[in-house]
C-alpha positions as CSV (number, residue, x, y, z in Angstrom):
1,M,13.8,-6.8,31.5
2,R,12.5,-6.2,35.0
3,V,13.8,-9.5,36.2
4,F,17.3,-8.6,34.8
5,V,17.3,-5.3,36.6
6,F,16.1,-6.9,39.8
7,V,18.8,-9.6,39.7
8,L,21.4,-6.9,38.9
9,L,20.3,-4.8,41.9
10,L,20.4,-7.9,44.1
11,L,24.0,-8.7,43.0
12,V,25.1,-5.1,43.6
13,A,23.5,-5.1,47.1
14,T,25.2,-8.4,47.9
15,K,28.6,-7.1,46.7
16,V,28.3,-3.9,48.8
17,G,27.1,-5.8,51.8
18,M,29.9,-8.3,51.6
19,Q,32.5,-5.6,51.2
20,Q,31.2,-3.8,54.3
21,Y,31.2,-7.0,56.3
22,L,34.8,-7.8,55.3
23,V,36.0,-4.3,56.1
24,S,34.3,-4.3,59.5
25,T,35.7,-7.8,60.3
26,A,39.2,-6.7,59.3
27,K,39.0,-3.6,61.4
28,D,37.9,-5.5,64.4
29,E,40.8,-8.0,64.0
30,I,43.3,-5.2,63.7
31,I,42.0,-3.5,66.8
32,I,41.9,-6.7,68.8
33,T,45.5,-7.6,67.7
34,A,46.8,-4.2,68.5
35,F,45.3,-3.9,72.0
36,R,45.2,-7.6,73.2
37,E,48.2,-7.4,75.5
38,R,47.3,-4.0,77.0
39,A,43.8,-5.3,77.6
40,A,45.0,-8.5,79.2
41,S,47.4,-6.6,81.6
42,A,44.8,-4.0,82.5
43,C,42.1,-6.7,83.2
44,R,44.6,-8.7,85.2
45,E,45.2,-5.6,87.3
46,A,41.4,-4.9,87.7
47,A,40.9,-8.5,88.7
48,R,43.6,-8.2,91.3
49,T,42.2,-5.0,92.8
50,S,38.7,-6.5,93.0
51,R,40.1,-9.8,94.5
52,L,39.0,-12.0,91.6
53,E,41.0,-15.3,91.7
54,L,42.7,-16.0,88.4
55,P,45.2,-18.8,87.7
56,P,48.8,-17.7,87.3
57,S,48.8,-18.9,83.8
58,W,45.7,-17.0,82.8
59,L,45.7,-15.8,79.1
60,P,43.0,-13.7,77.5
61,P,40.6,-15.7,75.5
62,R,40.4,-15.7,71.7
63,D,36.8,-14.5,71.6
64,M,37.3,-10.8,72.2
65,R,34.8,-8.4,70.8
66,V,35.0,-4.7,69.9
67,V,32.0,-2.9,71.3
68,V,31.2,0.8,71.0
69,G,29.7,2.2,74.1
70,K,29.2,0.9,77.6
71,S,25.7,-0.5,77.8
72,T,25.7,-0.6,81.6
73,L,25.5,3.2,81.9
74,D,22.0,4.6,82.4
75,V,22.1,7.5,79.9
76,A,19.4,8.0,77.2
77,L,20.4,8.8,73.6
78,W,18.9,12.3,73.8
79,Q,20.7,13.3,77.0
80,I,23.7,14.7,75.1
81,D,24.6,17.1,77.9
82,S,25.3,14.2,80.3
83,V,28.8,13.7,81.4
84,L,28.5,10.0,80.7
85,W,27.0,10.3,77.2
86,E,30.4,9.8,75.4
87,K,31.2,6.7,77.5
88,R,27.8,5.3,76.8
89,Y,27.6,5.9,73.0
90,K,31.1,6.7,71.6
91,T,33.9,5.1,73.5
92,P,35.3,1.9,72.1
93,Y,35.8,-1.1,74.4
94,L,37.3,-4.6,74.1
95,V,35.0,-7.1,75.9
96,F,36.0,-10.7,76.8
97,P,35.2,-13.2,79.5
98,M,37.5,-13.5,82.5
99,R,35.7,-16.3,84.2
100,A,33.0,-18.7,82.9
101,A,29.9,-20.0,84.5
102,P,28.5,-20.4,87.1
103,N,29.5,-16.9,88.0
104,P,30.6,-15.3,84.8
105,V,32.8,-12.2,84.9
106,Y,33.6,-10.1,81.8
107,C,36.3,-7.5,81.4
108,Q,35.7,-4.2,79.5
109,F,38.9,-2.6,78.4
110,N,38.5,1.1,77.5
111,I,40.6,1.5,74.3
112,A,40.6,5.3,74.5
113,H,41.8,5.6,78.1
114,G,43.5,2.3,78.7
115,G,41.5,1.4,81.8
116,A,39.6,-1.8,82.5
117,S,36.5,-2.6,84.6
118,L,34.9,-6.0,85.5
119,I,31.2,-6.8,84.9
120,R,29.7,-9.6,87.0
121,L,26.7,-11.3,85.6
């Protein structure tokens, strides 16, 4: 009887986990599809203002990611009175590579405000 209950709980946990994964993946795909062109044009403009050379036929790559928060900001989780706290922990971004190695450059498109910034690694 214990084995049956354990197997049943394992099946339920697997079903719930798979549903959460599918919903999250679908949401990411919807967001990426909706903001792909805006992100590409904003990142092209950010590259132009920072004098990053891009080929004229540059297209945004397929491997965009939806990220919540800008990890480059130096704000601790408990500093909720900070002006940058919302950007660090709540604002959604689309992140994708603009240029590959040896000097990779990534673009972060702020979905809420429509601006883009470049990150050089």
